[in-house]
C-alpha positions as CSV (number, residue, x, y, z in Angstrom):
1,M,13.2,-8.3,8.7
2,I,12.2,-4.6,9.1
3,V,10.9,-3.2,12.3
4,W,8.9,-0.2,11.4
5,I,8.1,2.4,13.9
6,N,5.1,4.4,13.2
7,G,3.9,7.1,14.8
8,A,2.7,11.0,14.8
9,F,5.7,13.5,13.5
10,G,7.6,14.4,16.7
11,A,6.4,11.2,18.7
12,G,9.9,10.3,19.3
13,K,10.3,7.4,16.4
14,S,14.1,8.3,15.7
15,S,15.1,8.6,19.0
16,T,13.5,5.5,20.0
17,A,15.0,3.8,16.9
18,R,18.6,4.5,17.6
19,E,18.3,3.2,21.0
20,L,16.7,0.1,19.7
21,V,19.4,-0.8,17.3
22,E,21.4,-1.1,20.6
23,L,19.2,-3.7,21.8
24,I,18.7,-5.8,18.8
25,P,21.5,-8.1,17.6
26,N,22.8,-7.5,13.8
27,S,20.5,-4.2,13.4
28,T,21.1,-1.2,11.2
29,L,19.1,2.0,11.8
30,Y,17.4,3.0,8.4
31,D,15.7,6.6,8.2
32,P,13.8,6.9,4.8
33,E,13.8,10.6,5.5
34,L,17.5,10.4,3.8
35,V,15.7,9.3,0.3
36,G,13.5,12.2,0.7
37,G,16.6,14.7,1.2
38,G,18.4,13.0,-1.7
39,L,15.3,13.6,-3.9
40,S,15.4,17.4,-3.0
41,L,19.0,17.2,-4.9
42,L,18.0,15.1,-7.7
43,L,14.3,16.2,-8.9
44,P,13.6,19.5,-10.5
45,Q,12.3,22.1,-8.3
46,K,9.0,22.1,-10.5
47,R,8.5,18.7,-9.7
48,L,9.3,19.1,-5.9
49,A,7.0,22.0,-5.8
50,E,3.9,19.6,-7.1
51,V,3.6,18.2,-3.5
52,D,3.5,19.0,0.1
53,D,5.3,15.7,1.4
54,F,7.7,13.7,-0.3
55,Q,5.4,10.6,0.6
56,D,3.3,11.7,-2.1
57,L,6.1,11.1,-4.8
58,P,5.9,7.7,-6.4
59,I,9.8,7.6,-6.5
60,W,10.2,8.2,-3.0
61,R,8.0,5.2,-2.1
62,R,9.7,2.9,-4.5
63,L,13.2,4.1,-3.4
64,V,12.1,3.5,-0.1
65,V,11.7,-0.2,-0.9
66,D,14.6,-0.6,-3.2
67,T,16.6,1.2,-0.7
68,A,15.6,-1.4,2.1
69,A,16.2,-4.3,0.0
70,A,19.7,-3.1,-0.9
71,L,20.6,-2.8,2.6
72,L,19.2,-6.2,3.7
73,A,21.0,-7.6,1.0
74,E,24.2,-6.2,1.9
75,L,24.1,-6.5,5.8
76,G,21.4,-8.9,6.6
77,G,19.8,-9.0,10.0
78,V,17.3,-6.4,10.7
79,L,16.3,-2.9,9.8
80,V,14.8,-0.5,12.1
81,V,12.8,2.1,10.3
82,P,11.5,5.1,12.2
83,M,9.1,6.6,9.4
84,T,5.7,8.0,9.7
85,L,2.7,6.2,7.4
86,L,-0.6,7.9,7.8
87,R,-2.1,7.1,4.4
88,Q,-3.2,3.6,4.1
89,E,-2.8,3.4,0.3
90,Y,1.0,4.4,0.8
91,R,1.3,1.7,3.6
92,D,-0.2,-1.0,1.0
93,E,2.1,0.2,-1.9
94,I,5.2,0.1,0.6
95,F,4.6,-3.1,2.8
96,G,3.2,-4.8,-0.2
97,A,6.4,-4.1,-2.3
98,L,8.6,-5.6,0.7
99,A,6.3,-8.6,1.0
100,A,6.9,-9.1,-2.8
101,R,10.8,-9.4,-2.0
102,R,10.0,-11.8,0.9
103,I,10.9,-8.8,3.5
104,E,9.1,-9.5,6.8
105,V,7.6,-6.5,8.6
106,R,6.9,-5.8,12.2
107,H,4.6,-2.8,12.4
108,L,4.6,-0.9,15.9
109,V,3.2,2.7,16.5
110,L,4.3,4.9,19.2
111,T,1.3,6.8,21.1
112,Q,0.9,9.2,23.6
113,D,-1.4,11.7,24.9
114,E,-2.0,14.8,22.7
115,T,-0.7,17.2,25.4
116,I,2.5,15.3,25.7
117,L,2.8,15.1,21.9
118,R,2.4,18.9,21.4
119,E,5.0,19.7,24.3
120,R,7.3,17.2,22.7
121,I,6.8,19.1,19.3
122,D,7.3,22.7,20.6
123,N,10.6,21.5,22.4
124,R,12.0,19.8,19.4
125,R,15.4,21.5,17.7
126,E,15.9,20.4,14.4
127,H,17.3,23.4,12.8
128,P,19.5,25.2,15.5
129,G,20.4,28.6,14.5
130,D,17.3,29.0,12.0
131,P,14.5,30.1,13.8
132,D,12.2,30.3,10.6
133,A,13.0,26.6,9.8
134,E,12.2,25.6,13.3
135,E,9.0,27.3,13.2
136,R,8.3,25.6,10.0
137,A,8.9,22.3,11.1
138,R,6.5,23.0,14.4
139,R,3.7,24.1,12.3
140,W,4.1,21.0,10.0
141,C,4.2,18.5,13.1
142,H,1.3,20.4,14.6
143,A,-0.7,20.2,11.3
144,H,-0.6,16.4,11.0
145,I,-1.9,15.5,14.5
146,E,-5.3,15.4,13.3
147,P,-4.3,12.9,10.5
148,Y,-2.4,10.8,12.9
149,R,-5.4,10.7,15.1
150,T,-7.4,9.5,12.6
151,A,-5.4,7.0,11.3
152,L,-4.9,5.6,14.7
153,D,-8.6,5.1,15.3
154,G,-8.9,3.7,12.1
155,W,-6.6,1.2,10.2
156,L,-3.2,1.9,11.9
157,G,-4.6,1.1,15.4
158,D,-5.9,-2.0,13.9
159,E,-2.7,-3.0,12.3
160,A,0.2,-2.0,14.2
161,H,1.5,-2.9,18.0
162,A,0.9,0.1,19.7
163,V,3.5,1.3,22.7
164,D,2.4,4.2,24.7
165,N,5.6,6.2,25.2
166,G,4.0,9.2,26.9
167,G,5.7,8.9,30.0
168,L,8.9,7.0,28.9
169,T,12.6,8.1,27.9
170,P,13.8,6.8,24.3
171,A,15.8,4.1,25.9
172,E,12.7,2.9,28.3
173,A,10.6,3.0,24.8
174,A,13.1,1.1,23.1
175,R,13.1,-1.6,25.7
176,T,9.3,-1.9,25.5
177,V,9.4,-2.2,21.6
178,A,12.2,-5.0,22.1
179,D,10.0,-6.8,24.5
180,A,7.2,-6.6,22.4
181,L,9.0,-8.2,19.6
182,A,10.5,-10.9,21.6
183,A,6.8,-11.6,23.1
184,G,5.5,-11.8,19.5
185,L,3.4,-9.1,20.4
186,A,4.1,-7.3,17.1
187,A,3.6,-10.0,14.5
188,P,4.6,-10.2,11.3
189,C,2.4,-7.8,9.0
190,G,-0.1,-9.9,7.5
191,I,0.2,-9.1,3.5
192,V,0.3,-11.2,0.9
193,Q,3.3,-12.0,-0.9
194,T,2.7,-11.4,-4.5
195,P,6.1,-12.1,-6.3
196,E,7.3,-9.2,-8.3
197,P,7.2,-10.3,-12.2
198,T,10.4,-10.6,-13.9
199,G,8.9,-9.9,-17.3
200,E,5.7,-9.3,-19.1
201,T,2.6,-10.8,-17.4
202,L,-0.8,-11.8,-18.9
203,A,-3.4,-10.8,-16.2
204,A,-7.3,-11.6,-16.3
205,G,-9.8,-9.7,-14.4
206,V,-13.6,-10.4,-14.2
207,L,-16.4,-7.9,-13.7
208,L,-19.5,-9.4,-11.7
209,F,-22.6,-7.4,-12.0
210,D,-25.6,-6.9,-9.4
211,E,-29.2,-6.4,-10.1
212,Q,-28.6,-2.8,-10.1
213,D,-26.0,-3.3,-12.9
214,R,-23.4,-2.2,-10.3
215,F,-20.1,-4.0,-10.7
216,L,-18.0,-5.6,-8.1
217,L,-14.3,-4.1,-7.0
218,V,-12.2,-5.5,-4.1
219,D,-9.7,-3.5,-2.0
220,P,-6.4,-5.2,-2.0
221,T,-4.1,-5.1,1.1
222,Y,-0.8,-5.2,-0.8
223,K,-1.1,-2.3,-3.3
224,P,-2.8,1.0,-3.5
225,G,-6.4,1.7,-5.5
226,W,-9.5,-0.9,-5.7
227,E,-9.2,-3.8,-8.6
228,F,-11.5,-6.0,-10.4
229,P,-11.3,-9.4,-9.0
230,G,-8.8,-11.2,-11.0
231,G,-4.9,-11.8,-11.2
232,V,-2.1,-13.1,-13.3
233,V,-2.4,-16.0,-15.7
234,E,-0.2,-18.9,-14.8
235,P,1.8,-20.6,-17.2
236,G,-0.3,-23.0,-19.6
237,E,-3.7,-21.8,-17.9
238,P,-6.4,-20.7,-20.0
239,P,-7.0,-16.9,-19.3
240,A,-10.9,-17.4,-18.9
241,R,-10.1,-20.0,-16.3
242,A,-7.6,-18.2,-14.6
243,G,-10.0,-15.7,-14.1
244,M,-12.6,-18.1,-12.8
245,R,-10.0,-19.4,-10.6
246,E,-8.8,-16.0,-9.0
247,V,-12.5,-15.1,-8.5
248,A,-12.9,-18.7,-6.2
249,E,-9.7,-17.8,-4.6
250,E,-10.5,-14.1,-3.7
251,I,-14.0,-14.3,-2.9
252,G,-15.1,-17.6,-2.5
253,L,-17.5,-17.8,-5.5
254,E,-17.5,-20.5,-8.2
255,L,-18.7,-19.2,-11.5
256,D,-21.3,-21.6,-13.5
257,A,-19.5,-20.7,-16.8
258,V,-16.9,-19.6,-18.7
259,P,-17.0,-15.7,-18.8
260,R,-17.1,-13.7,-22.0
261,L,-14.4,-11.4,-23.4
262,L,-14.8,-7.9,-23.3
263,L,-11.4,-6.4,-24.0
264,V,-7.7,-6.8,-24.2
265,D,-5.7,-3.9,-23.4
266,W,-1.7,-3.8,-23.8
267,E,0.0,-2.4,-20.6
268,R,3.0,-0.2,-21.5
269,P,6.0,-1.2,-19.6
270,Q,6.7,1.6,-17.0
271,P,9.8,0.7,-15.0
272,P,9.9,-0.9,-12.6
273,G,6.9,-2.7,-14.2
274,F,7.2,-4.8,-17.2
275,G,3.5,-4.5,-18.5
276,G,1.8,-7.0,-20.7
277,L,-1.5,-8.0,-21.9
278,R,-4.5,-7.3,-19.4
279,L,-8.1,-8.9,-20.2
280,L,-11.4,-8.1,-18.9
281,F,-14.4,-10.8,-19.0
282,D,-17.9,-10.6,-18.0
283,G,-18.8,-12.6,-15.3
284,G,-22.3,-12.2,-15.4
285,L,-25.2,-11.5,-12.8
286,L,-24.3,-11.9,-9.1
287,P,-27.6,-12.4,-7.4
288,A,-27.8,-11.0,-4.0
289,A,-28.2,-14.3,-2.3
290,E,-24.5,-15.1,-3.5
291,A,-23.1,-11.8,-3.1
292,D,-24.3,-12.3,0.6
293,R,-21.9,-15.2,0.6
294,L,-19.0,-13.7,-0.4
295,L,-15.7,-14.2,1.4
296,L,-12.7,-12.3,1.6
297,P,-8.8,-13.6,2.5
298,G,-8.0,-11.1,5.0
299,A,-4.1,-11.3,4.1
300,E,-4.9,-10.3,0.4
301,L,-8.3,-8.2,0.2
302,R,-9.7,-5.9,3.1
303,A,-13.0,-5.2,1.3
304,W,-15.5,-5.7,-1.7
305,R,-18.4,-3.5,-2.9
306,F,-20.7,-2.8,-5.9
307,V,-20.2,0.4,-7.4
308,T,-21.4,2.5,-10.4
309,E,-19.0,3.8,-13.2
310,E,-19.0,7.2,-11.6
311,E,-17.9,6.0,-8.3
312,A,-15.3,3.8,-9.6
313,A,-13.5,7.1,-10.8
314,D,-12.8,7.6,-7.1
315,L,-11.5,4.3,-6.6
316,L,-9.7,2.9,-9.3
317,P,-6.3,4.2,-10.4
318,P,-6.5,6.0,-14.0
319,V,-5.0,3.1,-15.8
320,R,-7.6,0.8,-14.5
321,Y,-10.4,3.1,-14.6
322,R,-9.8,3.8,-18.6
323,R,-9.8,0.0,-18.7
324,L,-13.0,-0.2,-17.2
325,R,-14.9,2.4,-19.0
326,W,-14.0,0.5,-22.3
327,A,-15.0,-2.7,-21.0
328,L,-18.4,-1.4,-20.2
329,R,-18.8,0.2,-23.5
330,A,-18.0,-3.5,-25.0
331,R,-20.4,-5.0,-22.9
332,E,-23.0,-2.4,-24.0
333,R,-22.3,-3.1,-27.5
334,G,-21.9,-6.8,-27.4
335,T,-18.5,-6.8,-28.7
336,V,-15.0,-7.1,-28.0
337,L,-12.2,-4.2,-27.9
338,N,-8.7,-4.3,-28.8
339,L,-7.0,-1.5,-26.4
340,E,-3.3,-0.3,-26.7
341,A,-2.4,1.6,-23.3
342,G,-6.2,2.2,-22.5
343,V,-6.9,3.4,-26.1
344,P,-9.1,1.2,-28.6
345,V,-7.3,0.6,-32.1
346,G,-8.3,-1.4,-35.1
């Protein structure tokens, strides 16, 4: 199990976590900041200069998960992780990957009055003897207070169990966290446990259109970016029927007819992913009356919406957006396209 302690930069996460491991039997402190420190020695300076935060590096997010899984395999028990996560898509990616490995996450957030938070930031001493580095660290923390407040007023406040540590010592905050865990107040993160593939996969997506010729996208809780309704084809299952099954499971809609194939796209393996074949089908028109009855499983999808091709560019990851554009062209032409890594061939 992982106890993930979230909060603003400078909120006292690390000091609380150090106290917490003394209260939870068989627990280990795991600070993902160490992953960032290692990457500063491993990655070329040119790559490091492209981001303002280690969290913006896909390799950091991947290694955070891999390291957590390796530590739990080696030590068992509980990992206490003090780490700020303010971007929901990064939470999706990290917590979704942990769920895929059957690692339970209890998510808590430390909160406090902004005056107390700013005072704590100003009193921090992370770089003794280096006043310039100290000042940079303080500016960094102050600059991220507003994004923290925005997250807390939105997805973070909705998901994580809040512990107000404004008037507490680290030991008192740790005891409050431990009591919340014991009382079940910080419930396991409700995220779908999608097993990681062990080889190439075959997946089927379905495009459903409204009366304005927009198409339906869904927002998964377990990975970044929006997606088409659909999923992995099970062994022995016809791909089109798999798409129909996934539509029924994801949004509660039973398709009346087998959808028409629009394209086949070979996705290149990109470690740790294995790639495979991705199929997109035309599920036809979804009348407004039926759209009003769409249902979402809370653990897997958080939202759905009809969008235009232009709007999809801001929602879909690039590889899925390229696939979408060609699927729409195939629909316009009444044909089927064969793609390799998003590029038509043949």
